[in-house]
Each structure stands twice: as structure tokens, then as C-alpha cells.
N, C-alpha and C positions, 0 to 999 in steps of 0.2 A: 667302612668302604663297601659299596655294593658290588657283589660278584655276579657275573653272568656265566653260567655253565652250559656246555654243549655235550649232549650224550650221543655217542656214535661209536662205530668202529674207528679207532684212531691209530694212525701210523706215522712215525717219524724216524729219522736216521740219526745214528750216533757216530758212525765211522763209514769209511769207504768200503763197500762190500768186496772190492777187488783186493783189499789189503788185510782184511780180517775174515774169519769164517762168516759166511753170510748171516747165520743166526745171531752173531754178535754185532752185526752192523746196524740193526734196527730194533725198535720197540714197537710192538703191535698189541693193542688191547681190544679184544673182541667186543666187550661192553665197557667202553671207556668214558671218562668224564674229563673234559678240558675246561679248566676254570680260568676265567679272565677277570682281571681287576685293573682298572685305569689303563686299558689298552695293552696290558702285558700279561704273560702267562703267570698265573698264580699257583696252579697245581695241575698235575696230570696223573691219573691213576684209574683204577677200576671204579665203576659207578658204585658198586656195592661198598667199597671202602670210603669213597669221598662224599657220597650223598648225605650220610649222617653228620658230616662235619660242616656242611654248608650252613651259613647263617639264614635266619628266617626271611631276610629280605632278598636273598639270592633268587634270580630267575633262571629257569632251565629251558633250553630249546632241545627238543627231542628229534634227533636225526638217526635213530637206531638202525634203520635199514640203509644208511649211507656210510661213506668213508670220509673221515676228515684227515687231511694231511697239510703240511705247511704250504703257504702260498708259493706258486711257481715263480722261478727267477729266470728271466731272459737276459742273457749276458751280452747279446749283440743284436741291435735292431735300429732301423732308421725311421724316425717318426714322420719326416717329410715325404717318405715314399709310400705312405698308406694309399694314396690315390692312384698309384701306378702299379700296385700289386697285380700279378698275373699279366704282365706285358709280354708279348709274344716274341720269341725267336732269335735271341742273341746270346753270345757269350760275354764274359765280363766287360772287356774294354769297349766293345761295340754297344753293349747294353747301357753303359754309363753315358756315352755320347747320344744315343738314340732316345733314351727315356729319362735317365736320372737327372742330368744337368738341366734340361728344359723344365722339368718339374720343380726343381729346387730354386729356380729363379723367382718363382712366385712368392717365396718366403721373405722377400724384401718388404712385403706388406705385413705389418705386425698384426693387424686384424685378421688377415688370412691365416697367418701362423697360429693365432690363438684359436680360431675355429677348428683347424686341423688337429691341434693338440688336444682339444676336448674330445673329439671323435676318436682319436688315437687311444686316449686313456680309457674311453668307454670300451673299446675293443679288447684292450689288455685285460681289463677287469672281467669282462664277459667270458674270457677264456681262462680265468683263474690265475692270471699273472699279476702279482702284487709288487714286484720289483723288476726294473729293467735298466739296462745300461744302454743309453740312447744317443744316437747321432742327431744333432741339429743340422743346420746348413751353415754356410759361411757368414750368414747374417746374424749378428749378435742378438737381434730382436727375436729370432726364432727360438733361442734358448731362454730368453726372458719369458716368452709366451708359454713355453713348455713348463718351466719351473713354477710359474704363477698358477697354472692349472693343477700341477701335481701338489703344490703346497695347499691349495684350497681343499683337496681331498685327503690331505695328511698321508701321502704315500712316500715310501722310501724309494727314491729314484736317483739315477746318476745320468747326467747329460753334459754335453759340451758343444761349443761352437766349432765347426769344421775349419781347419787351417788348410789353405789351398792357394798358393801364390804362383803356380805355373801349370801348364798343360791342362787348362780348363778354360771355358768361355770367360771372356773379360769381365762380364757382370757377376761372375762367381769367384773371382780372384780377389784376395786381399794382398797385402804386402807383409813381409816378416814383422815389421814394426806395428802395423795395424792389427795383425793377428795377435801379437803379444799384448798390446794395450787393451784390445777388446776382451781377451781371455782373462787378463788380470782384473779388469773391472767386474766381469761376471763371477770370478772366483770370490772377490771381496763382497759381492752382493749376495750370492746364493750358497756358496759352499758351507756346509755345517748349519744351515738355517733350517730348523725343524729336522726333517728326515732326508734332506736333500744333500747331494754331493756333486762336486764338479769333476769332469774328466777333460783333461787337455786332449784335443782330438784332431791330429793330422789325419786327413782322409786316408791317404796311403803315400808311400815314399815318392811315387812318380809325380804327385801333384804338390809336393813341398820341396823347396830348394834346401840344400844343406844349411843355409842361413836360417830358414824358418824352423827346421828341425832343432837346430841349436837353441833357438829362443824358446821352443817348446820344452826342451830340457831345462832351461833356465827357470821357466815357470814351475816345474816340478821341484826344483831345488829351493826356490823362494817360498813355496807354499806346501810344506810337508803335509801329507794327508790327502792331497788331491789325487785323482786317478789319471791314467793315460789309456786311451782307447783308439785303436787303429786296425788296419788290415795287414795281413802278411801271407804271402805265398798261396794265394787263392787259385791262380791261373798260370799256366806255363808261359804264355805270352807276356803276362805281367812280370814274372820272374826274370825273363830275358830282358825286358825293358829296364828293370831296375839295374841290372848289370851294366847296361849302356849308360844310364844316368849317373850311377855311382861307381865309376871304375876303380876307385880306391878301396871300396868296401869288399870284404872277404866273401860276403854273401848278402842276401836280402836283409836278414835280421841285423847285420852289422851296420846298415845305413841308419837304423834306429839306435843301435848300441853306441855308436860314436857320438850321438847327441845326448846320451844319458837318459834314454827313454825306457829302459827295462827296470823292473822292480816289482815288489809284492802287490802293487795296485795297478799294474800294467796288464792290459788284456789285448791279445792279438787274435783277430778273427780269422778263422779258416785253417791256416797252417797245414795245407795239404801236401805241399811239395818241399818239405824241409830237408836240409842237409844234416849230416850227423852233428856237426859243430853247433848248428842252430838249436837242435834238441838240447844239447848240453848247456848252452848259454841260457835258454829258457828255464831249465831246471836250476842252474846255479844262482840265478837272480830271483827265483821264486815268482817269475812271471806266469801268466795264465793264458790259456787258449779258449776261445769261444768256438765250440763245435756246432756247425750250422748245416746239418745234413740236408734239409729241404732246399736250401739255396745251392748247395754243392751239386745236388742232383738237377735242379732246375736250370742252372747255367752250364751244366756239363763240366764242372771244374775238376772233379775227382773224388776219391774216397779218403776220408780222414782216418788216420791210423790210431784209433783209441787205445789199443793195447800197447802200442809204442809209447804213448803218453804215460800210461800206467807204469811201464817198465822204466822210463826215464825219470819218473817222479815229477811230472809237470801237471799243475792244476788245470782242470778242465770244467767248464760249465756249458750248458746248452744255450744256443741262440737260434731265434727264428730267422734273423736277417731279412725281415720284411723291408723293402719290397722284392728283392730277389728271391727270398723265401716266399712261398705261396700260401702261408697260413700263419695266423697269430697263435695257434694252438700249440702249447707245449706237449700235450698228449699226442697230437699228430706228429710233432717233431720227434718224440720218442719212437714212434713207429718208423719214421724215416731213418733214424739213427740205427735201429735194429737192422733194417734192411741193408744199409751201407756196410755194417759190420759183417753181415752174412755174405755179401758180395766180396768182402776182403778176407773171407775165410775165418772169421772170428765170431763168437757168440756173445751177445750182450744180454745179460739177464734183466728182467723188469725191475729187480732191486737196484741194479746199477742205474737204470734209466731214471727211476724216481729219486735216487740219491743225487744224480747230476742236476735234476730239476729243482732240488731243494737245498740240502746242506752242501752238496758239492758246488753248486752254483754260488752259494753264499761264501764259501771259502775262496772261490776263484776271484771274486770281486772284493775280498777282504771285508765282508759284511757279516761274517759268521758270529761276531760278537753280539749282533743285534737280531738276526733272522736266520732261518734255515731249518730250525727244529723247535721243539716245544720245551726246551730247557727253561726252568723257572727264571723269570725276569726278562726273557726275550720278548720282543714286540710281537703282538698277537696278530700276525698275518697268516691266514689259513684259508683253505678252500674245502668246500663240501662237494664230494664227488658222488654222482648217482650211477651205480652200476646197472640200473634199469632205465637209463635215459631214452633208449630206443627199444622197439620190440625185439630187434636182433640182440642187443646187449642184454636185455632182460632174459631172453631165452638162453643165451650163452652163459651168463653169470650164474643162473640157477644150477648150472651143471659144473661149476668150479668146485674142486675138492681141496684147494689149498690157496693160501695167500698169494703164492707165486702165480698161480693160474689166474686169479682174479686181477692182479696188477697187470698181467700180460693182456688180458681182455680189455681192460681200461685203456692201455696204451695202443693196442692194435685197432680197436673199434671206437675209441672215444674221440670227442671233439667238443666244441663249445656247448653242445646240448648236454654233455656230461657234467657240466659245472652247475650245480644247483644253487650255490651261493658262494660269494667271495667276501672275505673280511680283511680289512686293513686296520691295524692298531685297534682291534677289537670292535670296529664298526662295520656293519654290513654295507658294502659298496656296490654289490650286484646281487640281485635275486632273480633267478631264471623265470619263475612262474608268473611274475608280473612284468617281466621284460624291462625292469628298471635298473639303471646303473647310476650311482650318485657320486 
């Protein structure tokens, strides 16, 4: 079997740096060799140790002045909202009415959806994101189009059809029965096909009736292994609305809990305004939170309490939440995460930021068996970071005296220009210098 090796500075995480001493949370090899065979990690170690062991047919790519880390994981993003990114001037509920719903009506056209899916995946890969958990629209064909594009590129992706049977424009509503039938067909077609997974996807409690949420729970019961992806407690007006719509529920999360939607593959985006019991239920059910700082700042929603999540033992991953988030870049999302924690009186280290973007994100979406670090046998999704991508970054990086400082510079000053190359299952799917994404 032919090996392909990549020589560079190599970093990956083994544990959450908030739960173990930082120096025990990661492995960093200054002159490292990452060896790939058949799309998977075959070996990782020092170049001095591994180079003599490579077979004569092995090829070596030299990235010695760059940093290789696992591919970034975006745990919450809306692919149909790519074209409305950076839309001006609203908070959540008004933003949905003004921008989101009109944009999503166009995805009734499968050709249109396919074209947007291709451009969306180009953007993800250009920014170093190799796995994402993705909202489609209410149209089943939007999910077919997305999965077809992701399958062609051999990407590990999670997606689902939006369930929405009330409090939305008529052309974007389904019925509980239609949503169940469409989702069931999509699960049977796509879940577990190649590197693809399906997520049952109620948009959020206000746009799904109790009957629809119950059928979403039925889908999870009938199809063990599928994911659940929705929003929770993003905006104070939203929280108050849920109390009106679900008077029998103890709190917002309980509207989902009663339908059986919590669990180890359930992701709740935002979670800014949680009650104490909601934190406890998320922890007890091993559910996860998608931390979306760019979106939270853009819509004025509030500051996520990352340290509370650590204290409560709740899994967390990073999400860009495009289009409310104004960037596809996980590096820029790290910068926003750092700033939100500063505003909340807490410090987030760059080690924590890179952990959340890789292994932490993989744990949060229950994909850590396959991706997230360079353990032997895992899928070879990785990104090549260029610390000298801009004149300012080059100037600043030359003055870094530690790995912590270098990672912080990448997070604070980095963007898509910092991504020299992106690899998925061992294949190069984006190369910056020739501006090609495949």
C-alpha cells in the first residue's frame, strides 16, 4: 500500500485542556511526519524517527514552515443562508422574517439548491472546515442536493431537512406527517452512506407543533444513530415566545425533552439564556451545545457561558452559524469566542479554542471515533495552516516564543488566507496558491 507523508509542525489534541493539565491535552511535534494510507492516518511521529521506516514508494510533501492540525469542525451552519450572509440590522425573530424565510423559498428548485450546495462546500473547504453539521430547508430536495455534492467530494457531513409546520410562511411549512415521511426517506437514502450522516432537524420549537416534535422523536427512536440538530435559547424574545406556545413545558428545553429529542447525538445551537435545570438535563442526557460567537454578537443575542458548560460537564463545539454568523472561518470564530469570554469575565486559551475546533467538536457531534485528531486509523482530514499568510501575520509569528503564542496569533489574525491546503480522507480538496477547490 502506497503511503503519502506530510512533514510539518504537527498539532493535535488528546483531551480537553480545561479538564487536564494543558501540557497533557495535546501532542505537538516540531518536526513531525503525518503518514497517510488509504485515506486514513497510518502513523504520526517525529520525522527523524519515521522517515527511515517509509517504503521506497512513499511520497513526501514538505510543509516544514507550516502547521498541520486536524480539519476544522463546524457544529452549526445553514447552507441555504450563504447568499444572505451579512444582511443588515435585525435581531433573531425579525431577521428570520426579513431575510431567512424569503431566501429559503428558493430551495424548492433542486437545481438552485445544487448550485448553492457546491459553492457552500467550496467556502467550507477554503476555510479549512472538513466536517459540518448543516441545516437544509423545509424542502427535501435541498438535502438531496447537499448530500450529493458532499458525497462526490467524499466529505464527512451531517445534514437534515428542516421541520416547520407553523409560524412560518405557507410555502415553507410542511405538516407533521409530511415532515416525518420526507425525513424517513432521506434517512434511508443517505444516513451512513459513505461518510454522510442524517440529522432530524426541527428549526426551533416555535415553528414546530408538539405533534411534529413528537414525530421527530419517533424518527430518532426508529433510526438509532441519526442525529438531532436544532436551536435553543438564543434570544430572550424567543424564550418568552416558547413559554407562550408550550405552557405545559417547564422551560424551553423541556419542549424538546418531552418529545424525546435529547441524547448523545443531539446538538442545541446557542444556549445563551439557560435555566439551571436546562444545564442539568443537557449534561444528564449527554447532549451538546454549538457555541456560535459570531452569530451571537451579530444578532445581539448575548454571551455564551463556556465555563458554565465546562463546570456542568456539557459537550461543546464551535459553530459559525452562517448566515447570522458573518464568516465561514473557524479561525475568526475562535477570535470571536475569545472576545465573548473576555466580556463575560473569563479567559479562553488558544489551546481550548483549537480543541473545540477539532477533537471537542468531534466529541460534540459523536464523530470522535472517526475524526478530530490523528490517532492511527482515523480518517485523514487535516488542514495546513500558514503562520506567514499575510505580512502582519508573518511579522507577528516571527516574534512568537511559544506554541501558545503562535496559536493565539493564528486565531486572532487568521482567516481563509491562513489555510494553505485542506485535505479530506487524504485527498487535497483545496489548495490556496492556485485558488482551486475540488
